[in-house]
C-alpha positions, 0 to 999 in steps of 0.5 A: 701197948700195955708195956708202953703205957705202964712205962709212961707212968715211970717215964713221963717224957715217953710219948706213944704214937700209933700209926693208924695206917698204912702199916709197914716199916717205912710208914711206921718210921714216917709216922714217928718222924712226923710226931716226934717232939725233941731236937733230934730223932733216931731210927732204932729197930725195936727188935733190939738188933741195934744196941742202946749203948750205940744210941747213947754214943751217937747222941753224945757225938751229935752234941759234941760236934754239932753235926746234922746227922750221925750215921752208923756203919757196921762195916768199919773198924769197931763195927760188927754184925752178929749172926748175919745171914750170909746171902743177905750180907753179900747182897748188902755189900754189893748194894752199898758199893753200888750206892757209894759209886752212884752217889759218890760218897765214902759212906759204906752202910747206907742200908743201915737203918740205925741213924740219928738226925737233928730236927732241922735235918728231918724238916729239910728231907721232906717230903718223904717218898719211900713207904718201905725199907728203902726209907733207910737209904732215902733219909741218908742219901738225901742228907748227903746230897742236900749238904747236911753235915754228918759223922759216921760212927761204928755200931753193932747189929745182932740178928733177931732171936725171934720173929721173921724179918719182913724185908724181902730182897727181891721185892725191895730191889726196884724200890731201893733202885728208885730212891737211888736214882731219885737222889742221883738225879737230885744231886746232879740235875736239881741245881742245888734247889734242895740244898741245906739253907745255912 
């Protein structure tokens, strides 16, 4: 917090939001999505597993094309993963292929948190359901199902050098499945009630 406060003196546009609880990844991101003030917002890992240069590339793409979302993929030409634990990589690829099949999308990295959304898109995805890491697929799958435009760009991911990830694969499995089934039901049974209003 002290670092952020000192930075705010140098960067007057920096706004510090404090999540008063409940705690956890999903709640922290939701706090940010409720409190941001710009025209677009990115989900970006603070442990620098995501590359700041990719964020610049994503923003420029959104401005150039006018799309609603820019999604990252670590598993397309130009993308890469560095020091990804092998067992998590296998689970990741299986999970993403299941998501692609169920939703009927070509996007191959829905579990990747690193994405950029326009303000209009974020407003159109509310209310948010997921309080945990499954928020990463809720945001992207709702965007796809509700008809928001998007492009996919390669991005890089590097495993953290310190600390331990709080993502527990076994514990999160049913939560990811819940969000996947919600988006499946919305796509095929909601009769377009939640579609983007042009």
